[in-house]
C-alpha positions, 0 to 999 in steps of 0.5 A, spaced: 499 500 500 502 506 498 502 513 501 498 517 497 493 510 497 493 509 505 490 516 505 486 516 499 482 511 503 476 512 508 480 508 513 482 515 517 476 518 516 472 512 518 475 512 524 474 519 525 466 519 524 467 513 529 472 517 535 467 523 534 461 518 536 464 515 542 466 523 544 459 525 545 457 519 549 459 518 556 463 513 558 470 510 559 474 512 553 471 518 551 477 522 554 482 518 550 477 519 543 478 526 544 485 526 544 486 521 537 481 526 534 485 531 536 491 527 534 488 524 527 486 532 525 493 534 525 495 528 522 492 528 515 494 535 512 501 533 513 500 527 510 496 530 504 503 535 503 507 530 502 502 526 497 501 533 492 508 534 494 510 528 489 516 524 494 517 518 493 518 512 499 523 509 500 521 501 501 523 502 509 520 508 510 514 505 506 513 499 511 513 503 517 506 507 514 504 501 511 503 498 519 501 504 521 495 503 516 494 496 520 494 501 526 488 504 524 485 499 521 485 496 528 483 502 531 477 503 527 474 496 529 476 497 536 472 504 536 466 499 533 467 495 539 467 501 544 460 504 541 457 496 541 458 495 549 453 496 553 455 501 560 453 495 565 458 491 562 464 495 567 470 490 566 469 490 558 469 497 558 475 497 562 478 492 558 477 497 552 478 503 555 485 500 555 486 498 549 484 505 547 489 508 551 494 504 548 492 505 540 493 513 542 500 512 545 501 508 538 499 514 534 503 519 539 508 516 538 508 515 531 507 522 529 513 525 534 518 521 532 518 516 524 513 521 522 517 527 523 523 523 520 520 521 514 518 528 512 523 532 514 528 527 510 524 526 504 523 534 504 531 535 505 533 530 499 528 533 494 531 540 496 537 537 494 535 534 488 531 539 485 532 545 490 530 550 485 523 546 483 522 545 491 524 553 492 518 555 488 514 550 492 507 553 493 507 549 499 512 551 502 509 555 508 504 550 510 508 544 510 512 548 515 506 550 518 504 543 519 511 541 522 510 547 527 504 543 529 509 537 531 513 542 536 519 541 532 524 548 531 525 553 527 531 556 526 531 564 527 536 566 521 531 565 516 535 567 510 538 562 504 531 560 502 529 554 509 534 555 515 528 552 519 528 546 515 536 545 514 535 545 523 530 540 523 534 535 519 540 537 523 536 535 529 533 529 527 541 526 523 544 527 530 538 524 533 540 518 529 546 518 530 545 516 539 547 509 540 544 510 547 537 512 551 535 517 556 530 515 560 528 517 568 530 510 570 537 509 566 541 511 560 544 505 556 547 503 550 542 499 547 542 498 540 546 492 538 543 487 544 535 490 541 537 488 534 541 482 536 535 479 540 529 481 535 533 476 530 532 471 534 525 472 535 523 473 528 528 471 525 528 463 528 522 460 527 526 454 531 528 458 537 522 457 541 525 459 548 531 465 547 534 468 553 538 474 555 544 473 559 548 478 563 551 480 570 547 484 576 547 491 573 550 490 566 542 492 563 538 486 562 531 488 565 532 494 561 533 491 555 528 486 555 523 492 558 525 496 551 524 491 547 517 490 549 515 497 548 518 497 541 514 498 535 516 492 531 515 487 537 508 490 539 506 489 532 509 483 531 506 479 537 499 484 536 500 487 543 500 480 546 506 480 550 506 478 558 512 481 562 513 477 568 518 477 574 520 471 577 525 472 582 528 468 588 522 466 591 517 465 585 511 462 587 510 457 581 504 455 580 502 463 581 506 465 574 504 458 571 496 460 572 498 468 569 501 464 563 496 459 562 490 464 562 494 469 558 495 464 553 487 462 552 486 469 551 487 474 558 483 469 562 483 471 570 486 463 572 488 461 580 492 456 581 487 451 584 484 452 577 483 446 573 490 447 567 490 444 560 495 438 561 501 441 557 507 439 556 513 440 551 510 437 545 503 440 547 501 443 540 496 447 538 493 448 531 491 455 531 497 460 531 497 465 536 503 470 535 505 470 543 511 473 547 512 471 554 518 475 558 521 471 565 525 476 568 530 475 573 530 467 573 534 464 578 533 456 577 533 451 572 527 447 576 523 453 577 524 455 570 523 448 567 515 448 569 513 455 566 515 453 559 510 450 555 511 448 547 505 453 543 506 453 536 507 461 535 509 463 541 515 465 544 518 465 551 524 470 553 529 468 559 532 474 562 538 472 568 544 471 570 545 465 569 545 461 562 541 455 562 542 451 555 538 445 557 531 449 556 534 455 552 535 455 545 540 461 544 542 467 548 544 474 548 549 475 552 549 483 555 555 486 553 558 492 557 558 499 554 563 502 550 567 507 553 563 513 550 557 509 551 560 509 558 562 515 559 555 519 556 551 515 560 556 517 567 555 524 565 548 524 565 547 521 572 553 527 574 552 532 570 545 532 567 548 532 560 552 527 556 558 529 556 563 532 560 562 539 562 568 544 561 570 546 568 570 539 570 576 536 570 576 531 564 581 526 567 578 526 574 571 523 570 574 518 565 579 516 571 572 514 575 568 511 570 574 506 569 573 504 576 566 503 574 567 498 569 562 499 564 557 497 569 551 501 567 548 501 575 554 502 578 555 508 572 548 510 574 549 511 583 557 513 583 555 519 578 548 520 582 552 521 589 558 524 585 553 530 582 553 537 585 560 535 589 567 539 589 573 536 586 575 534 592 570 530 593 571 527 587 577 526 588 577 523 594 572 518 591 577 516 586 582 514 591 576 509 596 574 507 589 581 504 586 583 502 593 577 497 592 581 493 586 583 488 590 578 486 595 576 481 591 576 477 584 568 476 582 565 482 578 558 482 581 562 483 588 566 488 585 560 492 584 558 491 591 563 494 593 564 499 588 557 502 589 558 501 598 563 507 596 556 511 594 552 509 601 557 510 605 558 518 604 551 518 605 548 523 611 548 517 617 540 516 618 540 516 610 543 510 610 540 507 615 534 508 612 537 505 605 539 499 609 532 498 612 530 496 604 534 490 605 528 488 609 523 487 604 523 481 599 526 482 592 522 484 586 516 487 590 513 494 590 514 497 598 508 501 600 510 507 601 505 508 607 509 503 610 516 504 608 515 512 612 511 510 618 517 504 619 523 509 619 518 514 623 518 508 628 526 506 628 529 513 627 527 517 631 524 522 625 518 525 624 513 522 617 516 530 614 523 527 615 522 520 612 520 524 607 525 527 605 529 521 606 525 518 601 526 523 595 535 523 597 535 517 596 531 516 589 535 522 587 541 519 589 539 512 583 538 508 590 531 507 590 525 508 585 518 511 586 513 508 582 508 514 582 500 512 580 496 516 576 493 520 583 497 521 586 501 528 588 498 531 593 499 531 602 492 527 601 495 521 597 494 513 599 499 508 601 497 506 595 498 511 591 506 511 591 511 505 592 518 504 591 521 498 588 529 497 588 534 494 583 535 487 586 543 489 586 542 494 590 537 490 595 543 484 595 548 491 597 543 493 602 543 485 605 552 485 604 552 492 609 548 489 613 551 483 615 559 487 617 558 484 623 557 477 627 550 475 627 548 477 634 550 485 634 549 486 627 543 492 628 538 487 623 537 481 622 535 478 615 534 474 610 535 475 603 530 470 600 525 465 602 527 458 605 523 453 608 527 453 616 531 460 619 538 460 618 542 455 622 547 460 623 541 463 628 540 457 631 548 456 633 547 463 636 541 463 640 544 462 646 546 469 646 540 475 645 539 479 639 542 486 639 538 486 632 533 492 632 529 490 625 528 483 624 526 480 617 524 473 616 522 470 609 519 463 610 514 458 608 509 455 612 511 455 619 509 450 625 511 451 632 516 446 631 520 449 625 521 455 631 526 455 635 527 460 642 530 467 640 532 473 645 530 480 641 531 485 647 532 491 642 527 489 637 523 495 634 521 492 627 518 484 625 516 483 618 514 477 617 514 475 609 512 468 608 508 464 603 502 460 605 496 458 607 498 456 615 502 461 619 504 460 626 507 467 628 513 466 633 513 464 640 519 469 640 515 475 640 513 475 647 521 476 648 521 483 643 518 487 649 521 494 645 516 492 638 514 498 635 512 495 628 509 489 626 508 488 618 505 481 616 505 480 609 503 473 605 506 472 598 501 465 596 495 466 593 491 465 597 489 468 605 493 465 610 490 463 617 494 466 623 497 461 629 498 465 636 496 471 634 494 472 642 501 474 643 501 480 640 496 483 646 503 483 652 506 488 648 506 494 651 509 498 645 506 495 639 503 502 636 503 499 627 500 493 625 500 491 618 496 486 615 496 483 608 492 477 605 491 474 611 485 471 614 483 477 620 483 474 627 478 475 632 481 482 635 475 482 640 480 478 644 487 481 643 486 487 646 491 492 642 490 498 646 498 502 644 496 502 637 496 508 633 496 505 626 492 498 623 492 497 616 488 490 613 491 489 605 487 483 602 485 480 607 479 476 609 475 480 615 469 477 616 466 479 623 473 479 626 473 486 627 466 486 630 467 489 637 474 491 637 477 496 641 484 501 640 482 506 644 489 509 642 488 508 634 489 514 629 490 511 623 485 505 619 487 502 612 482 497 609 483 496 601 482 490 597 478 486 603 472 483 598 468 481 604 467 487 608 459 489 606 458 493 612 463 498 616 462 496 624 460 501 628 465 500 633 470 503 628 465 510 631 468 509 638 476 510 636 475 518 637 483 519 636 481 517 628 484 521 624 485 517 618 480 513 615 481 509 609 476 504 606 479 503 597 477 497 592 472 493 597 468 492 592 463 489 596 462 495 602 454 497 602 453 501 607 457 506 613 455 506 619 450 512 621 453 514 628 459 516 624 459 523 627 463 521 633 469 521 629 470 528 632 477 528 630 477 525 623 481 529 618 481 524 612 475 520 610 478 515 603 472 511 600 475 510 594 473 505 588 467 502 593 462 502 587 457 498 592 456 504 595 450 508 594 449 513 599 453 517 605 450 518 611 447 524 613 453 524 620 459 525 615 457 532 616 458 532 622 465 532 622 468 538 623 476 537 622 474 533 616 479 536 611 479 531 605 473 527 602 475 522 596 469 518 594 471 517 587 470 511 583 464 510 587 460 508 581 453 508 584 454 513 589 448 518 588 449 523 591 452 528 596 449 529 604 445 535 604 448 537 610 455 537 606 456 545 607 457 544 614 464 542 613 467 547 615 475 545 614 474 541 608 479 543 603 479 537 597 474 532 594 475 528 590 470 524 586 472 523 579 468 516 576 462 517 580 457 518 574 450 517 578 452 524 582 447 529 577 447 534 582 450 538 588 446 541 594 446 548 594 450 548 601 457 546 596 458 553 596 458 555 603 465 550 603 468 556 605 476 552 606 475 547 600 481 549 595 481 543 589 475 539 587 477 533 582 472 531 578 470 528 571 469 533 565 462 532 566 461 533 573 465 539 573 459 543 570 456 543 577 461 547 581 460 552 576 456 555 581 460 553 587 465 556 583 463 563 584 462 563 590 468 560 592 474 564 588 479 560 591 476 553 589 479 550 583 475 545 580 480 540 575 477 535 570 481 528 571 484 525 566 482 518 564 487 512 568 485 505 568 489 501 571 488 493 572 495 492 575 493 490 582 490 484 579 497 481 579 498 483 587 
């Protein structure tokens, strides 16, 4: 299909008509449709300019435009499905909205990248070959205007017949020569690796399982993720790409269920589902191209059950190790070239790709050489030296060079070098970094959980903990994962989370193990084991001085624990994966315990035993329960508890008649058997923050909610069964923030909402059943911000006139089903 045929047809026109119909319809894809309309309206005139200019495209560029034609065809089919989908089928509409967002991203990427290069390169070639004819071309000004719409800069010189064109072509040519890519997470030379892995995936039908192999910190995962984003890969597999992190402690059955469900057509299967009896000889008649990426694989025994022989299904295994028994071909990640290493380091240290004139070039190169061309080391060490004086750099060079002979292992050498960046941190910041080793690898750590742990153990307030978090992020020692809803002081615990590269976690563990086991301030298990480390047993006759203890096991029974004493322990983290779990009896020997975090990573909720031991802990202030069946708390009084979080739990009637007289924060998230919030919550008179989120069965709140006189934050996010709010909410005179977003069946706000004299913010996006506002809303004089959908923003116009400081923000549509992976 030629470019003239491509846009002479009716594809884009029909798609525009369908998108316009969607934009007039109140549905989840309305915002995406409007954005696509704007993009295609800009796109069509540009292609018309090329078409009428007589440009003949080379085959490679024609191929890209033909692919884009197919994208628009698929987009037209998708848009028709959106129009035909009934509003009551929320799940189907969410999936369609997600696909519409992907279509929008594909169109946007094409316009911002390949299309600009095609236009500039081809018109530039025309000018070279027929300069006089181009000078007389009447469409010159119109084409310049269209390119301006794509935000391509113009040259101010203007002389000599079109300086803007030469400047833009020069910029595209320079960008085409760059072999490395800058992103917020890493700068890396990916060109060769992308090419080699694509050849294995596309060109060889006999290669069913292929691999990417390299040492920790070499950029394996980055290469795999960029490969999944690549337009050519996404087109080849028709967006059917599944990325899974396996890690050192995987739940193989859980991963297997995900893979099978994905191959069968995005079905959500549990590990207890009856799975097809596939084996390495299983074959299908209908071939569907699918790519499954298994990242961070550590053992052959855990890899083999995840491999299926299905025509059209390629499996990419990313690991530090080679598995020649099951992998047909492997690409070994190459270390960076000298110029790439220097560019990466300079980006991290100076915010640019080259050494600034004022810097000592030889000193910079010497430090780069000491990083041994490893991307992670260059990134971390560069960030640690940013904005430091020259003497500091010289000192770092000396310490790096002294680390050369510590050990021969390249990976251990990497740890020694990055340790220098950590040792240069202020004491409390370093301590907080080392605490990250207490959490399992490749898991998101909720921001609320992490900062609260730091508050309890390091004598800092919440603002100080957030400042430390920002510093560690700036120095590339952790990564902040932000949800689309984040951004202010009212963000919930799941809006922002923290992740860490597994090598950086290894570094935290390495630095925490620098003393004998009884004297360590952190006693941490590096990965999940069947039992406690034998080393702990050997030294259990003496007290352990650890302030933080992290245990990572499977099911634990009474005989699996041995007696240990922890007179200084303040934080205990129990990570496990099982259906039954006995809390360690030695909790009774932790008189200073302030925070207990219980996190189950199995596929079903675990039953806890031995919970009553918590009642004898006088200083326990924080309790975090994740994916467990909550015990009857009425029999376990926790009179000093301040923060209580219940995540992905089975609650049943466990909260009834519970008494927590000093409780200040309650979080209940993804608890599907919470139908009615128990009235005992209203007896917690010091409660400041009540967060009930993603509880899809919750349909009723207690009528005496007005007893919570100290409540400042009430979050009822994504509770679709909730239809009304009790009138008592209007008596919460300290309330500052009300979140009722995604309560899709909530019919109205309380009539007396104007009584909330201190209310500062309301989040009510995706509350489509609310048709009007109470008149008292115009008396909310402290209200500064309302976040809602475009349709609802009109309801607040009268309130805006009465409240001059009010900002009504129409939120962008955002749909995310990633929580299904948890």
